[in-house]
C-alpha positions, 0 to 999 in steps of 0.5 A: 271844905264841907261842900267839897267833900260833899261833891266828892262823894256824890261823884263817886256815888255817880261812878258807882250807878253809871257803872252798874247802868253800863252792865245792865245795857250790856247784858240786856242787849245780849239777852234780847239779841239771844231771845230774837237771833238764838245762839246765846254764847254767840250773841253774849260773845259778840256783844261783850267783845264789841262793847268793850272794844267800843269802850275802849274807843270812847276812852280813847276819844276822851283825850280830846275833850280838853275843856268844859268837861261837866258839860261833856259829861252831862251830855254823855250821861243823857245820850247814854240814857236815850240810847240805852232807854230805847235799845229793847225797843229798837231791837225788837222793832228791827227784828220785825220790820228790817231783814238784817236786824243783827246789823242794828244790834251791832250799831247799837252796841257800839254807839252805847259802848262808846258813850260809856267809855267816855264816862269814867275817864272824864269823871276821873278828870273832873275829880282829879282837877278838883282833888289833885291826888291822882293816886287816890282818885284812881283808886276810888273811881275804879273800885266804885266802877268795879263795885257798880258793875257787880251790883248791875250784873246781879240786879240784871238776872235776879230782879230787873229781867224777871220782875220787869222784863226787857222794855220796863228795864231798859226804859228804867235804866236809861231813866236812872242815867238822865237822873244822873245828868239831872243831878249833876246839872243841879249839883255843879252848875257853876261848872256848866256852861250850856246849863239851861240847854241840858236842863230842857233836854234832860227833863224831855228825855226823863219824861220820854223814859218815864212814859216808855216805863209807864207803858212798857206793858203796852208796848210789849203787847204791841211788839209781841202781836207783831212777833207772833202769828196769832193774838198774844193772851198772855206774856210772862217774863220769868226768871228763866225764860220768856213765856208767851201764849197766843190764841186763834180761834180753838188753837192756843200755842205756848212759846218759850223764848220765841219757840213753840212748845205746843199747839192745842190742835195737834199737840196730841201726835207729839205727846202721844209719841213721847209717852205712850211709845216708852209705856208701851215698851215696858211692863212695869209702870209704877214710878215715872220720872218726867224731865221738863214738861212743865205744861203738864200734857205729858203728865195728862197721857201718863194718868191714862194708865191706872197702874202708874202710881207716882209721877215725878215732874222735875222742871226748874221754872216753878212760874211756868209749871204754876201757870199750866197748873192754874191757867184755865186755857191751859188746864182745859187742855192738860186736864188738870193734869198737874193737880193730880195726887199722883204728881210730885212737882220738883222745882230743880235743874234736871241735872241737879236733880239726877245728881242727888236722887237715890230713886229708881224709875221705871220710865224716864221722859226727857221732854226738854226745850231744844238745846239752843243755849248753853245751860240747855245743852248740858242736859243733852250730854253724855254725863247727863244721860249717864245720870239718867241711866243710873236713875233707870231701873234695870228693866226700864225705858227712856225716851228723849225729845230729840229736835227734828230729824229732818230740819236738824238732822245733825242735831238729831243723830248727835243725840242719838250717838251720845245716848249710844256712848253711854251704853244704851240700846237706842231706837230712834222713831219720829212723828209728823206734827203739823205745828212743828214739822217732822219731829224725832225721839230716841227711845233707850233702854239697858236691855235689847227691846223687840219693837213689835212688842210695843203695845198701846192698851189706851185711848189715843187720837193718832197712835194705832199699830200701823202708825207705831210701826212706821214711826221707827222707819226713816227716809234717806234724806233723814239719815246721816252717816254717824261718823260725820257727827260727834257725841255731845259732852260738857267739854265739847259742846258740838250739839249747839253748833249742829242745832244753830246750823240747822236754824240758819239753814231753815230761817 
């Protein structure tokens, strides 16, 4: 009887662990899909829906398994471990070498989801055959199943992804499934018909997963060198994003979640337009707020003004800011700007910062990544700009990074329209950045601005009187009828759709 109790508890623990692994696979595929393909809402929605449907198929198939339940369960755990363990590797490789990588992702979801759907029904029947108390069995199995799901859903964003990255996480979780199979093999060997075969296969699979986890950094570097044009010199997964730096001769490039943030060859064009246009449009420069801009390049430009006394930089990702504050490759470009005594670093979500701040700023520079997911979309909504307006001095100005008026025309003018909806006077402008293409900004103020009064009294590499005048003029193919687009709100996030539409058109 004691042995039976021990076995029962072991199977309950198995339920807890495999449920956590299942959730991690679901989140992992969604996250990698979002990283590689963009449109996080779409990738998470399709992955969750397809995964749950596949689990339903797996549960239905389980009714046809009538004998050798332990054999079948061990087979499923080994199969899930292998497919889940290589899931990130398969997704990245398919993105590099196969045109229809999205189709490969869907196949992967269906296969893993179907196998996961088999796990709990088979395990429940195994317990029921030896317990003969269906009421208690179902209660305990589903309780441990749901608790395991919670553990997996918390472990993935808080520990696994930021600490281990995509590849090591998938190999580690795959290893856990295979270890479960091995534990079942050794503790229930009298129930398993093909035990020798399963022993051989499980240990080979375990060795493969272990080697994959051990060399995950090498695999990551090799894959990333295929994804990026130039040599990858740094790769770091933070809690919020994947940071990659590449270098070719004197061209250093920084990418966040696969999207280029700057090239050292031409970033001055972007940052001079971002910073000096608003600074030249306002008399007072004492207090400046930067939302985003963790690379320190906008701060570098601000420090050229002697009358700037305080610069508050708000960025949610401390790891990103620390990298750009200490990495010699970056500090050479940003001139150690993030270590200036004038700079106050705040590691907080920009939305929350604006909700809580009582300070008023002469200049606000919104230098956030493009609105390619729902969390970033929040920082392009009317409510966000309303908070910005509350923090802006009456005679102050704000500039907003607004994507490309050529490549993402609808997105650019949606941002423009959203700013106007909050009562700003808005002056759109743009600049040609070779590594980006045509890029746009929106200059905003509470009072009317005379653009002819914009004066640049510091040294610049790109801006001069003639270039400033041209920046506020748009060609016919960069203009859109504002009545054909919507403002972007928290309850109606149209901007993401506009942005993703442009990405599809230009890929």
